[in-house]
Residue frames as a rotation matrix with the C-alpha (Angstrom) as fourth column:
MET 1
-0.300 0.322 0.898 12.97
0.906 -0.198 0.374 -2.25
0.298 0.926 -0.233 0.96
ALA 2
-0.997 -0.065 -0.044 12.38
0.074 -0.968 -0.238 1.50
-0.027 -0.241 0.970 0.93
PRO 3
-0.385 0.917 -0.106 8.83
0.196 -0.030 -0.980 2.64
-0.902 -0.398 -0.168 1.73
LYS 4
-0.046 0.355 -0.934 8.40
-0.813 -0.556 -0.172 4.11
-0.580 0.751 0.314 -1.76
GLU 5
-0.715 -0.279 -0.641 9.37
-0.625 0.666 0.407 0.79
0.313 0.692 -0.650 -3.37
LYS 6
-0.907 0.418 0.048 7.07
0.314 0.749 -0.583 -1.13
-0.280 -0.514 -0.811 -1.01
ALA 7
-0.196 0.861 -0.469 4.19
-0.264 -0.507 -0.821 1.22
-0.944 -0.037 0.327 -1.87
LYS 8
-0.164 0.084 -0.983 4.67
-0.982 -0.112 0.154 0.62
-0.098 0.990 0.101 -5.59
GLU 9
-0.927 -0.231 -0.295 4.98
-0.265 0.961 0.080 -3.13
0.265 0.152 -0.952 -5.05
LEU 10
-0.694 0.716 0.080 1.71
0.254 0.347 -0.903 -3.30
-0.674 -0.606 -0.423 -3.09
VAL 11
0.046 0.726 -0.686 -0.19
-0.593 -0.532 -0.603 -1.29
-0.804 0.435 0.407 -5.69
GLU 12
-0.424 -0.270 -0.864 1.21
-0.889 0.306 0.340 -3.44
0.172 0.913 -0.370 -8.51
LYS 13
-0.999 0.047 0.008 0.08
0.043 0.965 -0.260 -6.58
-0.020 -0.259 -0.966 -6.69
MET 14
-0.385 0.916 -0.110 -3.43
0.156 -0.053 -0.986 -5.18
-0.910 -0.397 -0.123 -6.47
LYS 15
-0.244 0.254 -0.936 -3.66
-0.816 -0.575 0.057 -4.25
-0.523 0.778 0.347 -10.17
ASN 16
-0.193 0.226 0.955 -5.41
0.489 0.866 -0.106 -6.32
-0.851 0.446 -0.277 -12.78
ILE 17
0.308 0.245 -0.919 -4.82
-0.468 -0.802 -0.371 -4.26
-0.828 0.544 -0.133 -15.89
PRO 18
0.972 0.036 0.231 -4.42
0.183 0.497 -0.848 -5.16
-0.145 0.867 0.476 -19.56
SER 19
0.190 -0.981 0.048 -0.85
0.739 0.175 0.651 -5.61
-0.647 -0.088 0.757 -20.72
GLU 20
-0.499 -0.306 0.811 -1.32
0.812 -0.493 0.313 -3.10
0.304 0.814 0.494 -23.54
LYS 21
-0.336 0.364 -0.869 -2.10
0.439 -0.756 -0.486 0.54
-0.834 -0.544 0.094 -22.84
THR 22
-0.678 0.208 0.705 -4.27
0.676 -0.201 0.709 1.29
0.289 0.957 -0.004 -25.87
GLU 23
-0.814 0.444 0.373 -6.80
-0.439 -0.892 0.106 4.11
0.380 -0.078 0.922 -26.06
LYS 24
0.095 0.901 -0.423 -9.56
-0.259 0.432 0.864 1.56
0.961 0.027 0.275 -25.56
ASN 25
0.235 -0.076 -0.969 -7.95
0.739 0.661 0.127 0.40
0.631 -0.746 0.212 -22.33
LYS 26
-0.573 -0.576 0.583 -7.03
0.143 -0.771 -0.621 3.88
0.807 -0.272 0.524 -21.04
ILE 27
0.050 0.683 0.729 -10.12
-0.774 -0.434 0.460 4.34
0.631 -0.588 0.507 -18.86
HIS 28
0.839 0.226 -0.495 -9.91
0.037 0.884 0.466 0.77
0.543 -0.409 0.734 -17.62
PHE 29
-0.062 -0.965 -0.255 -6.24
0.635 0.159 -0.756 1.33
0.770 -0.209 0.603 -16.73
LEU 30
-0.578 -0.153 0.802 -7.04
-0.312 -0.867 -0.390 4.47
0.754 -0.475 0.453 -14.72
VAL 31
0.450 0.826 0.339 -9.94
-0.717 0.107 0.689 2.85
0.533 -0.553 0.640 -12.88
MET 32
0.745 -0.197 -0.637 -7.90
0.338 0.935 0.106 -0.23
0.575 -0.294 0.764 -12.03
LYS 33
-0.379 -0.918 0.115 -4.99
0.388 -0.271 -0.881 1.88
0.840 -0.290 0.459 -10.79
GLN 34
-0.348 0.321 0.881 -7.28
-0.706 -0.708 -0.021 3.83
0.617 -0.629 0.473 -8.46
THR 35
0.767 0.630 -0.118 -8.85
-0.440 0.651 0.619 0.58
0.466 -0.423 0.777 -7.25
ALA 36
0.368 -0.725 -0.582 -5.40
0.559 0.673 -0.485 -0.92
0.743 -0.147 0.653 -6.67
ILE 37
-0.581 -0.562 0.588 -4.37
-0.075 -0.683 -0.727 2.14
0.811 -0.466 0.355 -4.67
ARG 38
0.139 0.715 0.685 -7.49
-0.874 -0.236 0.424 1.89
0.465 -0.658 0.593 -2.47
GLN 39
0.864 0.180 -0.471 -6.88
-0.034 0.953 0.302 -1.84
0.503 -0.245 0.829 -1.92
ALA 40
-0.067 -0.968 -0.242 -3.22
0.522 0.173 -0.835 -1.27
0.850 -0.182 0.494 -1.03
LEU 41
-0.493 -0.049 0.869 -4.27
-0.527 -0.778 -0.342 1.42
0.693 -0.626 0.357 1.48
ILE 42
0.625 0.753 0.204 -6.74
-0.669 0.382 0.638 -1.01
0.402 -0.535 0.743 3.05
ALA 43
0.629 -0.454 -0.631 -3.99
0.405 0.884 -0.232 -3.63
0.664 -0.110 0.740 3.34
VAL 44
-0.469 -0.854 0.226 -1.58
0.269 -0.382 -0.884 -1.18
0.841 -0.354 0.409 4.97
ASP 45
-0.129 0.511 0.850 -4.29
-0.799 -0.561 0.216 0.05
0.587 -0.652 0.481 7.35
GLU 46
0.856 0.433 -0.281 -4.87
-0.237 0.813 0.531 -3.56
0.459 -0.388 0.799 8.43
ILE 47
0.161 -0.893 -0.420 -1.15
0.617 0.423 -0.664 -4.06
0.771 -0.152 0.619 9.00
LEU 48
-0.587 -0.382 0.714 -0.96
-0.184 -0.795 -0.577 -0.86
0.789 -0.470 0.396 11.04
SER 49
0.362 0.810 0.462 -4.00
-0.744 -0.048 0.667 -1.86
0.562 -0.585 0.585 13.08
GLU 50
0.817 -0.107 -0.566 -2.38
0.277 0.935 0.222 -5.16
0.506 -0.338 0.794 14.01
LEU 51
-0.209 -0.978 -0.013 0.93
0.565 -0.110 -0.818 -3.48
0.798 -0.178 0.575 14.83
PHE 52
-0.308 0.180 0.934 -0.82
-0.576 -0.817 -0.032 -0.94
0.757 -0.548 0.355 17.08
GLU 53
0.772 0.633 0.057 -2.48
-0.459 0.494 0.739 -3.79
0.440 -0.596 0.672 18.97
ILE 54
0.497 -0.676 -0.543 0.86
0.617 0.716 -0.326 -5.54
0.609 -0.173 0.774 19.40
THR 55
-0.447 -0.717 0.535 2.43
0.126 -0.642 -0.756 -2.37
0.886 -0.270 0.378 20.82
LEU 56
0.305 0.626 0.717 -0.26
-0.704 -0.359 0.613 -2.22
0.641 -0.692 0.332 23.49
VAL 57
0.986 0.085 -0.140 0.96
0.008 0.829 0.559 -5.58
0.164 -0.552 0.817 24.77
THR 58
0.513 -0.854 -0.089 4.69
0.841 0.521 -0.147 -5.52
0.172 0.001 0.985 24.07
LYS 59
0.923 -0.160 -0.351 5.67
-0.071 -0.965 0.252 -1.84
-0.379 -0.208 -0.902 23.92
SER 60
0.272 -0.841 0.467 8.49
0.721 0.500 0.480 -3.02
-0.638 0.206 0.742 21.68
SER 61
0.073 -0.344 -0.936 10.67
-0.395 -0.872 0.290 -0.50
-0.916 0.348 -0.199 19.87
TYR 62
-0.867 -0.352 0.354 11.01
0.111 0.556 0.824 -3.13
-0.486 0.753 -0.443 17.12
VAL 63
-0.142 0.911 0.388 7.28
0.955 0.230 -0.189 -2.93
-0.261 0.344 -0.902 16.49
HIS 64
0.467 0.287 -0.837 7.39
0.224 -0.954 -0.202 0.88
-0.856 -0.093 -0.509 16.58
LYS 65
-0.552 -0.728 -0.407 9.95
-0.304 -0.279 0.911 0.81
-0.776 0.627 -0.068 13.77
HIS 66
-0.785 0.336 0.521 7.52
0.605 0.598 0.526 -1.26
-0.135 0.727 -0.673 11.69
ILE 67
0.303 0.906 -0.296 4.71
0.794 -0.412 -0.447 1.17
-0.527 -0.100 -0.844 12.44
ASP 68
0.121 -0.349 -0.929 6.89
-0.222 -0.922 0.317 4.04
-0.968 0.168 -0.189 11.26
TYR 69
-0.859 -0.494 0.132 7.82
-0.032 0.309 0.950 2.07
-0.511 0.812 -0.281 8.14
TYR 70
-0.495 0.728 0.474 4.23
0.866 0.453 0.209 1.25
-0.063 0.514 -0.855 7.20
GLN 71
0.407 0.558 -0.723 3.14
0.446 -0.813 -0.375 4.84
-0.797 -0.170 -0.580 7.87
GLU 72
-0.327 -0.616 -0.717 5.75
-0.433 -0.577 0.692 5.90
-0.840 0.537 -0.078 5.31
VAL 73
-0.897 0.076 0.436 4.51
0.377 0.648 0.662 3.20
-0.232 0.758 -0.609 2.92
LYS 74
0.059 0.998 -0.015 0.97
0.909 -0.060 -0.412 4.54
-0.412 0.011 -0.911 3.32
ASN 75
0.273 -0.031 -0.961 2.15
-0.049 -0.999 0.018 8.09
-0.961 0.042 -0.274 2.63
GLU 76
-0.736 -0.624 -0.263 3.90
-0.328 -0.012 0.945 6.90
-0.592 0.782 -0.196 -0.54
ILE 77
-0.613 0.605 0.508 0.81
0.764 0.617 0.187 5.02
-0.200 0.503 -0.841 -1.74
GLU 78
0.352 0.806 -0.475 -1.25
0.643 -0.577 -0.503 8.17
-0.680 -0.128 -0.722 -1.26
LYS 79
-0.086 -0.475 -0.876 1.19
-0.366 -0.802 0.472 10.04
-0.927 0.361 -0.105 -3.53
LEU 80
-0.802 -0.287 0.524 0.72
0.293 0.576 0.763 7.56
-0.521 0.765 -0.378 -6.40
């Protein structure tokens, strides 16, 4: 999955918004989106933290590829 798609998927999983986007729900929608973005960033930061710890032990290029991937995911989340 491309980093941009993964970023959107993570934010969507964090959202708890009404199914209808009415004027009444507009503020709620915006607040929940911002909350979902912050939660997705926390999740990605946790993943990156674990991956960094693994690289200290293994020095695996496989793990480095995942670090690069999740850094891109984080960048995409920040653009949302």
